[in-house]
C-alpha positions in Angstrom: 0.8 -15.7 -25.2 3.3 -16.6 -22.5 3.0 -14.2 -19.5 4.9 -13.7 -16.3 4.8 -11.3 -13.4 7.5 -9.6 -11.3 6.5 -8.3 -7.8 9.2 -6.1 -6.3 8.7 -6.2 -2.6 6.9 -9.6 -2.6 7.8 -10.3 1.0 6.0 -7.3 2.4 2.4 -7.3 3.8 0.8 -6.0 0.6 3.3 -7.5 -1.8 2.8 -11.0 -0.4 -0.9 -10.9 -1.0 -0.4 -9.7 -4.5 2.1 -12.6 -5.1 -0.5 -15.1 -3.8 -3.3 -13.7 -5.9 -1.3 -13.6 -9.1 0.2 -17.0 -8.5 -3.3 -18.6 -8.7 -3.2 -18.3 -12.5 0.4 -17.3 -13.5 4.1 -17.6 -12.8 5.4 -14.9 -10.5 8.9 -13.9 -9.6 8.9 -12.0 -6.3 11.7 -10.2 -4.4 12.7 -9.4 -0.9 15.2 -6.8 0.3 17.0 -8.0 3.4 15.3 -11.1 4.9 12.8 -13.7 4.0 12.2 -17.3 5.0 10.5 -18.0 1.7 13.0 -19.8 -0.5 10.9 -19.0 -3.6 11.7 -15.3 -3.3 14.9 -13.7 -4.7 16.9 -11.0 -3.0 16.9 -7.5 -4.5 18.1 -4.4 -2.8 16.9 -1.3 -4.7 20.0 0.7 -3.7 22.7 -1.8 -4.6 21.3 -4.3 -7.1 20.7 -4.0 -10.8 17.2 -5.0 -12.0 18.7 -6.0 -15.3 20.0 -9.2 -13.7 16.5 -10.3 -12.8 15.2 -9.3 -16.2 17.9 -11.3 -18.0 17.7 -14.4 -15.8 13.9 -14.8 -15.4 12.2 -13.0 -18.3 13.9 -14.1 -21.5 11.5 -15.0 -24.3 8.5 -13.9 -22.2 6.0 -12.1 -24.5 3.8 -10.5 -21.8 5.6 -9.1 -18.8 4.2 -7.1 -15.9 6.0 -5.6 -12.9 4.2 -4.6 -9.8 6.3 -2.2 -7.6 5.5 -2.2 -3.9 8.9 -1.3 -2.5 9.5 2.1 -0.9 10.7 3.8 2.2 7.2 4.5 3.5 8.2 5.7 7.0 7.1 9.3 7.0 9.5 10.6 9.6 12.4 8.7 8.2 11.8 10.3 4.8 12.8 13.6 6.5 15.3 12.3 9.1 17.2 10.4 6.4 16.1 12.6 3.5 19.0 11.8 1.1 18.7 8.0 1.5 14.9 8.1 1.2 15.0 10.2 -1.9 17.5 7.9 -3.4 15.2 4.9 -2.8 11.9 6.5 -3.5 12.8 8.7 -6.5 16.3 8.2 -8.0 16.5 4.4 -8.0 12.8 4.1 -8.5 13.0 6.0 -11.8 15.9 3.9 -12.9 14.1 0.7 -12.3 10.8 1.8 -13.9 12.7 3.0 -17.0 14.6 -0.2 -17.3 11.4 -2.2 -16.9 9.7 -0.1 -19.6 12.6 -0.4 -22.0 12.4 -4.2 -21.6 8.7 -4.2 -22.5 7.2 -4.6 -19.1 3.8 -3.2 -18.2 4.6 -1.1 -15.1 2.3 -0.9 -12.1 3.3 1.4 -9.3 1.6 1.4 -5.8 1.3 5.0 -4.5 -0.3 6.6 -1.5 -3.0 8.9 -0.3 -0.2 11.1 1.1 0.2 12.7 -2.3 -2.6 15.0 -0.9 -2.3 17.7 1.8 -5.2 16.3 3.8 -7.1 19.5 4.2 -10.3 18.5 2.3 -10.5 14.7 2.0 -12.6 12.6 -0.5 -9.9 13.1 -3.2 -10.6 11.9 -6.7 -8.0 11.1 -9.4 -8.6 14.3 -11.2 -7.5 16.4 -8.2 -3.9 17.5 -8.5 -1.5 16.2 -5.9 -0.3 18.7 -3.2 1.7 16.7 -0.7 3.0 18.3 2.5 5.6 15.7 3.6 8.7 14.3 1.8 7.1 10.8 1.5 4.1 12.2 -0.3 6.3 14.5 -2.5 8.5 11.6 -3.5 5.5 9.4 -4.4 4.0 12.3 -6.4 7.2 12.7 -8.4 7.1 9.1 -9.5 3.4 9.3 -10.3 4.2 12.2 -12.6 7.2 10.5 -14.1 5.1 7.5 -15.0 2.4 9.7 -16.6 5.0 11.6 -18.5 7.5 8.9 -19.5 5.8 5.5 -19.3 3.0 4.9 -21.8 0.4 2.5 -20.5 1.9 2.7 -17.0 -0.5 2.4 -14.1 -0.5 4.1 -10.7 -2.7 2.6 -8.0 -3.1 4.9 -4.9 -3.7 3.1 -1.6 -4.9 4.4 1.7 -4.6 2.5 5.0 -4.4 -1.2 4.1 -5.8 -3.6 6.8 -6.0 -7.4 7.2 -8.0 -10.0 9.1 -5.0 -11.8 10.6 -3.6 -10.4 13.9 0.0 -11.2 13.2 0.3 -9.1 10.1 1.5 -5.5 9.8 -1.6 -3.3 10.0 -3.4 -0.9 12.3 -5.5 -3.7 13.9 -2.3 -5.5 15.0 -1.1 -2.4 16.8 -4.4 -2.1 18.6 -4.5 -5.7 19.6 -1.0 -5.5 21.0 -1.9 -2.4 23.0 -4.9 -4.2 24.5 -2.8 -7.3 25.3 -0.2 -5.0 27.0 -2.8 -2.9 28.8 -1.6 0.2 27.0 -3.6 3.3 26.2 -4.7 3.9 22.6 -4.3 7.5 21.4 -5.9 8.7 18.2 -5.0 11.8 16.2 -7.9 14.2 16.2 -9.4 14.5 12.7 -7.2 11.9 11.0 -9.3 10.3 8.3 -8.5 7.6 5.7 -10.1 4.9 3.6 -9.1 1.5 5.1 -9.1 -1.3 2.6 -8.7 -5.1 3.0 -5.4 -6.3 1.7 -7.1 -9.2 -0.1 -9.2 -6.6 -2.1 -6.0 -4.6 -2.9 -4.4 -7.8 -4.3 -7.5 -8.7 -6.3 -7.7 -5.1 -7.6 -4.2 -5.3 -8.9 -4.9 -8.6 -10.7 -8.1 -7.3 -12.2 -6.4 -4.0 -13.3 -3.8 -6.1 -15.1 -6.5 -8.2 -16.8 -8.2 -5.0 -18.0 -4.9 -3.4 -18.9 -5.8 -0.2 -17.0 -3.5 2.8 -17.4 -3.3 6.1 -15.7 -4.1 6.8 -12.1 -6.7 5.0 -9.9 -7.6 5.1 -6.3 -7.6 1.4 -5.2 -9.6 1.8 -2.0 -12.8 0.6 -0.3 -16.2 2.3 -0.1 -16.0 3.6 3.4 -13.8 6.3 5.0 -13.3 6.6 8.8 -11.6 8.8 11.3 -9.1 6.8 13.3 -11.3 7.4 16.4 -14.5 6.1 14.7 -12.7 3.1 13.3 -11.3 2.3 16.8 -14.8 2.5 18.3 -16.1 0.1 15.7 -13.2 -2.2 16.3 -13.8 -2.3 20.0 -17.6 -2.8 19.6 -17.5 -5.6 17.0 -14.6 -7.5 18.7 -16.5 -7.1 22.0 -13.4 -6.4 24.0 -14.2 -7.0 27.6 -11.3 -5.1 29.2 -11.4 -2.0 27.0 -8.3 0.1 26.9 -8.2 3.7 27.8 -8.7 5.6 24.5 -7.9 9.2 24.0 -8.1 11.7 21.1 -5.2 14.2 20.9 -4.3 17.0 18.6 -1.6 16.4 16.1 1.0 18.5 18.0 0.8 16.1 20.9 2.6 13.4 19.0 5.7 15.4 18.3 6.2 13.9 14.8 9.3 15.0 13.1 7.5 15.4 9.7 4.2 16.9 8.8 1.1 14.7 8.6 -1.8 15.0 6.2 -5.0 14.6 8.3 -7.9 13.8 5.9 -6.5 11.7 3.1 -9.7 9.8 2.4 -10.0 8.7 -1.3 -13.0 8.2 -3.6 -13.2 4.9 -5.6 -15.8 5.7 -8.2 -13.4 5.5 -11.1 -12.0 2.0 -10.3 -15.5 0.6 -9.6 -16.6 1.9 -13.0 -13.8 0.3 -14.8 -13.4 -2.9 -12.8 -15.9 -5.5 -11.7 -14.7 -5.3 -8.1 -16.6 -5.4 -4.8 -14.9 -4.1 -1.7 -15.3 -5.9 1.6 -17.2 -3.8 4.2 -15.5 -2.9 7.5 -18.1 -4.8 9.5 -17.2 -8.0 7.5 -13.5 -7.4 8.0 -13.8 -6.9 11.7 -16.0 -9.9 12.2 -13.5 -12.1 10.4 -10.7 -10.6 12.5 -12.8 -11.4 15.6 -12.8 -15.1 14.6 -9.0 -15.0 14.1 -8.1 -13.4 17.4 -10.5 -15.3 19.6 -7.6 -17.3 21.0 -5.6 -14.1 21.8 -8.0 -11.8 23.6 
């Protein structure tokens, strides 16, 4: 059976790893929104472009079609500051795209977020009902429910904090590295807790989920959860930073965020480990690999 993949948002941090992983065994069409230096990617703006053009041009006579959706306005404050635009992207246009993909016989995989929970308890499992407190989480939760109600065999994969081992990519470790280089303080939100997961593992998890034809909702996260402060301490220790930055823990109000923040959004991965043969990379392994990569920087 001839198969082909579509990755919407293939130029992003997570999307690019998914593209690389799927490309090892299959043909992949990947998109970017506004800029990319990769000539293999095609431009697609969720607010102005019609997904039907991509479907008609690249997926004719393809028997097995899978779409992985990574695009979103994921900036929490912006989802309140520019509420109408964010809602248009994350809900209105997203529903239109998902429905068109489904009607054209695509298997739909939607990447969601731990922000669908309010962050009061943590260690959330898939059978716990979403109760978001910010617009971003509410918008993601609406699409999760839309897929469960309207898209048979659709798959929602919830992610937490996604990290990498390369210092030039968009993740929390890059922010800390830049702060150290610039001799800036690092300030952590008191009580903020999440489940950091290696981007390579996320990409592999997507591929394995496709192979097993999973449906429903799964937490695609690693085994360990950390407070931001505890993760920072581990980062500084393993990387053996000589000139350690000044590190502080402040209450949430100190940061003057425009939108509400969920504090403990840690997720449990028992369900996906039961249904997939996947082994998540430990944080010690991730940080030791990162140390090798940044030896020339710090």
